[in-house]
Backbone bond lengths (Angstrom), bond angles and torsions (degrees), N, CA, C in turn:
res aa  C-N    CA-C-N  psi(-1)  N-CA   C-N-CA  omega(-1)  CA-C   N-CA-C  phi
1 X - - - 1.457 - - 1.527 109.70 -
2 X 1.298 114.78 140.99 1.457 121.10 175.32 1.521 108.36 -141.16
3 X 1.290 115.14 169.25 1.447 119.94 175.22 1.517 113.71 83.99
4 X 1.317 113.64 176.43 1.455 122.34 -176.15 1.513 109.60 -133.56
5 X 1.330 115.46 141.25 1.453 121.49 173.40 1.516 109.50 -119.13
6 X 1.307 115.44 159.55 1.463 122.00 -176.43 1.523 109.86 -114.72
7 X 1.322 115.22 139.94 1.457 123.59 177.47 1.531 107.88 -119.39
8 X 1.325 116.20 127.15 1.464 121.11 177.88 1.530 108.13 -123.43
9 X 1.335 117.39 98.91 1.468 119.18 175.50 1.531 110.00 -76.71
10 X 1.340 116.19 132.72 1.467 120.81 178.40 1.523 107.77 -139.81
11 X 1.323 117.54 115.25 1.471 121.29 179.85 1.519 110.57 -62.41
12 X 1.316 116.83 -67.40 1.466 122.79 -179.86 1.518 107.90 -168.17
13 X 1.313 116.37 143.89 1.461 118.72 176.61 1.525 110.10 -72.20
14 X 1.309 116.58 -44.23 1.465 121.16 -174.11 1.524 113.00 -64.43
15 X 1.317 117.64 -30.04 1.463 120.58 -177.55 1.522 112.85 -105.25
16 X 1.318 116.31 -0.92 1.453 120.25 -174.04 1.518 114.39 -71.81
17 X 1.287 114.43 161.96 1.468 122.77 175.03 1.520 112.68 56.96
18 X 1.321 116.05 45.79 1.468 121.47 -178.39 1.520 112.48 -59.84
19 X 1.344 117.50 -30.01 1.472 119.42 179.95 1.520 112.46 -69.31
20 X 1.333 116.51 -7.61 1.463 120.53 178.79 1.530 111.98 -103.65
21 X 1.330 117.25 9.35 1.463 121.76 -174.99 1.527 113.04 -59.76
22 X 1.322 118.12 -31.18 1.465 119.96 179.55 1.527 111.73 -72.69
23 X 1.332 117.21 -20.83 1.456 121.63 -177.78 1.531 112.60 -101.25
24 X 1.338 116.85 -31.91 1.461 121.03 -175.70 1.529 109.66 -130.83
25 X 1.322 116.66 136.11 1.464 119.17 175.94 1.531 109.54 -72.62
26 X 1.326 116.15 175.16 1.465 121.01 -174.99 1.526 112.50 -57.32
27 X 1.320 116.87 -45.47 1.465 120.48 -177.87 1.526 111.43 -64.08
28 X 1.329 117.02 -41.77 1.466 120.13 179.91 1.521 111.62 -69.53
29 X 1.333 117.01 -35.58 1.475 119.62 176.70 1.521 110.36 -66.46
30 X 1.337 117.09 -41.91 1.463 120.80 178.58 1.526 110.37 -63.62
31 X 1.333 116.42 -41.96 1.464 120.49 178.23 1.530 110.79 -63.17
32 X 1.325 117.00 -43.97 1.464 121.05 177.78 1.522 110.60 -61.32
33 X 1.325 117.47 -46.55 1.466 121.05 -178.97 1.526 110.71 -60.27
34 X 1.314 117.84 -40.13 1.464 121.81 179.18 1.532 110.49 -66.01
35 X 1.325 117.28 -43.65 1.471 120.64 179.67 1.529 111.03 -64.24
36 X 1.330 116.60 -39.82 1.463 119.64 178.23 1.526 110.41 -65.44
37 X 1.316 116.81 -43.10 1.463 120.42 178.55 1.531 110.81 -63.73
38 X 1.331 117.68 -37.52 1.468 121.17 175.48 1.524 110.64 -56.52
39 X 1.317 114.10 -43.23 1.470 119.87 -178.27 1.530 110.83 -62.33
40 X 1.329 116.00 -44.76 1.465 120.49 -178.90 1.521 110.27 -69.53
41 X 1.335 117.23 -40.87 1.456 119.81 176.33 1.517 111.79 -58.19
42 X 1.327 116.91 -42.25 1.461 120.78 177.65 1.529 111.55 -66.58
43 X 1.339 117.13 -35.03 1.471 121.03 -179.64 1.529 111.88 -66.53
44 X 1.332 117.30 -20.82 1.468 120.60 176.81 1.521 111.09 -69.04
45 X 1.313 116.99 -20.94 1.458 120.81 178.26 1.518 111.28 60.96
46 X 1.327 115.39 -131.45 1.461 121.55 -176.77 1.525 112.84 -91.36
47 X 1.333 117.84 2.55 1.462 119.89 -179.23 1.526 109.88 -68.41
48 X 1.336 118.28 143.06 1.460 119.63 174.68 1.530 108.96 -56.49
49 X 1.320 116.69 131.81 1.466 120.50 -172.48 1.517 110.70 -133.84
50 X 1.329 114.69 137.20 1.458 121.09 176.11 1.524 108.85 -126.06
51 X 1.324 115.66 138.19 1.453 122.41 174.10 1.523 106.48 -101.99
52 X 1.330 115.93 129.80 1.459 120.98 178.83 1.520 107.44 -103.39
53 X 1.334 115.42 109.68 1.461 120.25 -178.10 1.522 109.63 -163.75
54 X 1.312 115.61 150.88 1.461 121.67 172.40 1.522 111.23 -111.74
55 X 1.328 117.60 -1.22 1.461 122.10 -179.04 1.530 110.20 -79.96
56 X 1.311 116.38 129.58 1.466 119.98 -176.18 1.529 112.37 -61.78
57 X 1.355 117.78 -37.10 1.467 119.31 179.84 1.528 111.17 -65.21
58 X 1.308 117.04 -39.00 1.473 121.04 179.22 1.518 109.91 -70.76
59 X 1.323 117.84 -43.82 1.463 121.86 -179.77 1.535 110.21 -60.69
60 X 1.325 117.32 -41.90 1.468 121.00 177.99 1.524 110.52 -64.16
61 X 1.328 115.72 -43.98 1.468 120.16 177.92 1.526 110.53 -58.78
62 X 1.330 117.09 -47.98 1.466 120.94 -177.48 1.528 111.10 -61.97
63 X 1.304 116.78 -47.30 1.473 119.86 179.51 1.528 110.72 -61.97
64 X 1.337 116.56 -36.53 1.457 120.57 177.16 1.517 113.24 -63.70
65 X 1.318 115.95 -25.89 1.473 121.21 177.13 1.525 111.59 -91.85
66 X 1.328 117.12 0.15 1.465 120.31 -178.91 1.516 113.35 79.37
67 X 1.332 116.54 20.37 1.461 120.53 -179.35 1.528 109.97 -95.63
68 X 1.309 115.78 149.60 1.458 121.23 175.69 1.523 109.13 -74.71
69 X 1.324 116.95 158.36 1.458 121.78 -178.59 1.523 109.20 -136.95
70 X 1.335 116.33 136.94 1.466 122.26 170.33 1.522 107.90 -129.98
71 X 1.335 115.01 155.86 1.461 120.42 -178.48 1.521 112.63 -66.73
72 X 1.317 114.95 142.81 1.458 122.64 175.80 1.529 108.46 -79.10
73 X 1.337 117.43 122.71 1.466 119.52 -179.52 1.519 114.20 -77.66
74 X 1.338 118.70 -6.13 1.458 119.28 172.76 1.510 117.45 127.03
75 X 1.321 119.04 -31.34 1.460 120.91 177.44 1.515 109.17 -125.24
76 X 1.314 116.58 158.39 1.461 120.14 178.42 1.528 110.98 -62.71
77 X 1.332 117.24 -40.51 1.470 120.09 177.80 1.524 110.73 -59.24
78 X 1.326 116.66 -46.63 1.465 120.60 -179.99 1.528 111.59 -68.70
79 X 1.328 117.42 -34.26 1.461 120.55 177.19 1.522 110.40 -63.48
80 X 1.342 117.03 -42.01 1.461 120.59 177.59 1.534 110.52 -62.70
81 X 1.318 116.80 -42.93 1.463 120.74 179.97 1.534 111.17 -66.33
82 X 1.325 116.97 -39.84 1.461 120.90 177.92 1.528 110.55 -64.23
83 X 1.318 116.23 -43.01 1.461 120.27 176.96 1.519 111.93 -63.71
84 X 1.331 116.69 -41.12 1.473 120.11 177.59 1.523 109.92 -60.00
85 X 1.333 117.77 -41.51 1.467 121.20 178.91 1.531 110.46 -63.03
86 X 1.328 117.43 -38.91 1.466 120.93 176.75 1.524 110.20 -62.49
87 X 1.326 116.40 -44.84 1.465 121.23 -179.60 1.532 109.78 -60.41
88 X 1.316 115.97 -46.05 1.472 120.15 179.21 1.527 110.92 -61.90
89 X 1.328 117.15 -44.01 1.467 121.00 179.71 1.526 112.01 -62.55
90 X 1.316 116.53 -21.45 1.462 120.86 178.44 1.529 112.56 -96.89
91 X 1.332 115.73 18.19 1.460 121.06 170.76 1.507 117.00 82.22
92 X 1.305 117.48 12.47 1.471 120.52 -179.87 1.521 110.12 -93.12
93 X 1.327 115.64 147.04 1.461 122.12 -179.79 1.519 112.92 -89.81
94 X 1.330 117.21 -15.65 1.470 121.43 -174.49 1.515 109.60 -139.43
95 X 1.330 114.58 143.44 1.465 121.24 175.75 1.519 109.22 -118.32
96 X 1.311 115.83 131.13 1.458 122.46 173.54 1.519 106.38 -107.26
97 X 1.329 116.25 116.14 1.460 121.08 178.99 1.526 107.21 -101.35
98 X 1.328 116.34 118.25 1.469 121.54 -176.14 1.518 109.86 -121.22
99 X 1.325 116.11 130.46 1.457 120.25 174.00 1.526 109.01 -63.51
100 X 1.306 116.55 152.62 1.461 121.85 -175.70 1.519 112.84 -91.40
101 X 1.339 117.76 16.10 1.470 119.53 -176.70 1.527 112.20 -123.63
102 X 1.328 115.68 45.82 1.469 121.32 -176.68 1.533 109.37 -111.03
103 X 1.326 118.25 91.00 1.461 121.31 -172.37 1.525 115.01 -68.67
104 X 1.318 117.90 -17.25 1.463 120.56 -177.39 1.526 112.66 -104.58
105 X 1.324 117.22 -0.36 1.471 121.26 -176.06 1.529 110.68 -60.29
106 X 1.330 114.86 131.76 1.464 120.07 174.76 1.517 111.51 -119.93
107 X 1.342 116.50 -32.79 1.461 118.95 -178.63 1.520 110.30 -154.51
108 X 1.325 115.16 135.53 1.464 120.97 174.23 1.526 110.84 -93.78
109 X 1.316 117.72 1.47 1.468 122.66 -177.56 1.532 113.98 -54.26
110 X 1.351 120.20 -36.46 1.471 118.49 179.66 1.532 113.61 -59.91
111 X 1.320 117.32 -19.57 1.465 121.11 -179.54 1.521 111.79 -95.70
112 X 1.314 117.81 -3.55 1.468 121.56 -176.63 1.522 112.47 -96.74
113 X 1.291 118.80 -8.60 1.463 121.74 -167.98 1.524 116.21 -73.15
114 X 1.308 119.40 -16.00 1.464 120.58 -174.68 1.524 114.10 -82.41
115 X 1.325 117.62 -10.33 1.460 120.27 177.66 1.519 111.73 52.85
116 X 1.327 115.95 -133.52 1.466 121.32 -177.67 1.529 112.80 -85.58
117 X 1.320 118.24 -0.45 1.470 120.12 -178.90 1.524 111.09 -58.85
118 X 1.327 117.37 147.27 1.472 121.68 -177.45 1.532 112.61 -77.41
119 X 1.314 114.42 66.13 1.464 121.91 -176.65 1.523 109.01 -131.72
120 X 1.316 116.14 136.26 1.457 122.70 170.26 1.523 106.25 -104.02
121 X 1.318 116.51 126.75 1.465 121.06 177.24 1.522 108.00 -114.02
122 X 1.322 116.17 134.30 1.463 120.98 -174.96 1.523 110.30 -132.61
123 X 1.334 114.47 137.14 1.465 120.99 168.48 1.521 106.00 -102.73
124 X 1.346 116.83 111.12 1.472 118.03 175.18 1.525 109.55 -74.01
125 X 1.323 115.90 150.74 1.459 119.52 178.84 1.532 110.17 -65.34
126 X 1.310 115.39 168.52 1.465 120.46 -177.29 1.523 112.86 -64.93
127 X 1.316 117.59 -8.52 1.468 121.23 174.33 1.529 111.40 -97.62
128 X 1.338 116.88 -0.04 1.475 123.81 -178.20 1.526 112.37 59.20
129 X 1.304 116.39 34.38 1.461 121.16 -178.27 1.529 111.21 -123.49
130 X 1.310 116.24 -53.65 1.456 121.22 -177.43 1.514 112.57 -91.74
131 X 1.317 115.08 -176.88 1.460 122.98 179.48 1.516 107.87 -121.50
132 X 1.330 117.75 114.27 1.463 120.09 179.06 1.522 111.63 -87.35
133 X 1.341 116.14 -36.59 1.463 121.48 179.10 1.519 107.55 -140.55
134 X 1.333 115.85 137.63 1.459 121.16 176.27 1.519 107.98 -137.15
135 X 1.307 115.73 142.40 1.455 122.67 -178.97 1.526 108.30 -125.07
136 X 1.338 115.50 123.08 1.466 120.27 -175.94 1.524 110.17 -133.83
137 X 1.349 116.35 147.75 1.461 117.92 170.65 1.530 108.58 -67.21
138 X 1.334 116.95 144.64 1.466 119.46 -173.80 1.523 113.39 -80.12
139 X 1.321 117.71 -12.78 1.468 119.89 -174.12 1.524 113.87 -98.93
140 X 1.325 117.16 19.79 1.472 120.49 175.58 1.532 108.61 -121.25
141 X 1.329 117.75 151.14 1.471 120.81 -177.76 1.532 113.12 -83.76
142 X 1.314 115.92 50.33 1.460 121.07 -179.52 1.529 109.66 -63.06
143 X 1.340 116.10 129.14 1.472 121.85 178.40 1.526 108.87 -99.54
144 X 1.297 115.66 118.47 1.460 120.92 178.50 1.519 109.51 -74.11
145 X 1.340 116.24 147.79 1.465 121.44 -175.51 1.526 109.47 -144.91
146 X 1.325 116.36 65.77 1.463 121.20 -178.10 1.522 112.13 -72.72
147 X 1.333 114.51 166.96 1.453 122.23 -178.22 1.519 109.48 115.14
148 X 1.338 117.55 -179.17 1.468 119.94 178.09 1.524 110.67 -54.25
149 X 1.324 116.36 133.33 1.463 121.65 179.87 1.521 114.16 81.70
150 X 1.329 117.74 11.03 1.468 119.75 -175.53 1.531 113.11 -64.40
151 X 1.317 117.71 -31.05 1.468 119.77 179.23 1.532 110.38 -56.63
152 X 1.319 117.22 -47.62 1.469 120.67 -179.77 1.528 111.72 -69.52
153 X 1.338 117.00 -37.75 1.467 119.40 178.03 1.525 111.31 -65.84
154 X 1.316 117.27 -37.90 1.458 119.53 178.12 1.531 110.95 -67.70
155 X 1.327 117.28 -36.33 1.472 119.84 175.04 1.520 110.34 -63.55
156 X 1.328 117.21 -42.66 1.465 121.08 179.38 1.523 111.21 -64.31
157 X 1.323 117.48 -37.70 1.459 120.63 178.52 1.527 110.69 -66.20
158 X 1.319 117.02 -39.48 1.474 119.49 176.21 1.525 110.16 -61.17
159 X 1.334 117.17 -43.23 1.474 120.41 177.85 1.525 110.66 -62.76
160 X 1.342 117.09 -42.94 1.461 120.65 -179.71 1.527 111.61 -57.82
161 X 1.332 115.96 -36.14 1.461 121.01 -178.81 1.532 112.61 -91.34
162 X 1.341 116.24 4.07 1.463 122.18 -179.32 1.528 111.83 59.18
163 X 1.325 115.05 40.91 1.463 121.55 177.36 1.517 109.67 -102.35
164 X 1.313 116.00 152.32 1.451 119.83 171.80 1.517 109.35 -65.73
165 X 1.323 116.11 157.11 1.464 120.26 -179.19 1.519 107.89 -134.98
166 X 1.327 115.43 120.39 1.460 120.76 -178.77 1.521 108.65 -119.07
167 X 1.323 116.66 124.44 1.456 122.49 175.94 1.524 107.48 -91.05
168 X 1.312 116.33 126.04 1.456 122.03 179.06 1.520 107.72 -105.97
169 X 1.306 116.14 111.87 1.471 121.61 178.71 1.522 107.48 -92.49
170 X 1.304 115.72 98.95 1.457 122.53 -177.18 1.526 106.98 -134.15
171 X 1.318 116.43 106.59 1.470 120.97 -175.08 1.520 112.04 -59.73
172 X 1.327 117.92 -32.29 1.466 120.51 -179.42 1.526 111.84 -70.92
173 X 1.319 116.75 -35.09 1.463 120.35 -179.99 1.528 112.31 -89.84
174 X 1.305 117.82 -16.58 1.462 121.44 -177.63 1.518 112.86 -82.78
175 X 1.328 116.77 -27.57 1.467 119.66 -174.39 1.521 110.39 -81.66
176 X 1.322 116.05 113.64 1.455 121.43 175.88 1.528 109.19 -117.86
177 X 1.309 115.94 161.33 1.461 121.27 -176.91 1.519 108.83 -106.77
178 X 1.322 115.40 108.33 1.457 120.79 -179.40 1.520 113.94 -125.20
179 X 1.334 116.21 -37.34 1.463 120.99 -171.81 1.531 109.57 -129.59
180 X 1.328 117.79 164.49 1.461 120.95 -177.86 1.532 114.06 -52.65
181 X 1.325 117.90 -37.24 1.463 119.78 179.95 1.531 111.22 -59.03
182 X 1.326 117.42 -32.49 1.468 120.23 178.15 1.518 110.51 -64.69
183 X 1.333 117.23 -38.89 1.457 120.89 176.87 1.522 110.92 -65.81
184 X 1.333 116.55 -38.93 1.469 120.37 176.73 1.523 110.30 -60.60
185 X 1.333 116.31 -44.56 1.470 120.67 -179.12 1.525 112.23 -62.26
186 X 1.331 116.59 -30.22 1.453 121.20 177.66 1.523 112.81 -84.26
187 X 1.329 116.34 -7.19 1.451 120.70 -178.12 1.528 112.92 78.14
188 X 1.334 116.81 19.36 1.465 120.60 -179.79 1.515 112.49 -89.22
189 X 1.323 116.66 -13.72 1.465 121.68 176.68 1.519 108.14 -133.84
190 X 1.300 115.09 144.23 1.460 120.92 175.16 1.525 106.37 -91.42
191 X 1.378 117.71 130.99 1.475 119.50 -179.95 1.501 113.71 -56.82
């Protein structure tokens, strides 16, 4: 196996970004989620890419972009694992799992460079707490552990499996949109 594939888990555009409900109505949140996902899809470039979602709006969007789609098994951890299995089944040695809410993403290539080497590469979020992008070899039983504190849990999992761990400090891939302050930083909301 050689090469790298990309996994983009997306719950649903219409229900996404619930923590921004006080600032954006449903239609504006769905529009924002779609634009952010567009950005991440484009950042995958020519790498084989799969979107993990069961939402019809997301599945239609992905197919419209020429991206493959697999069903969401229910949790972000399981979605990452399902996407990794798709990447492996398509002959790739490495899976890059990227959140769909990275407004500054231009390229996921910095996470693709390790190939089949036993290295986990992680982009911590701009708060140094979560994981916005993670790159793992597909032939190891890496357990994903998303949520608050995921950056440290992913480092611990790499140690448990005796894998190398590389932190990628990339401001474009680290900035995700979760809370109103993130919208302010992007200039999408006036304080």
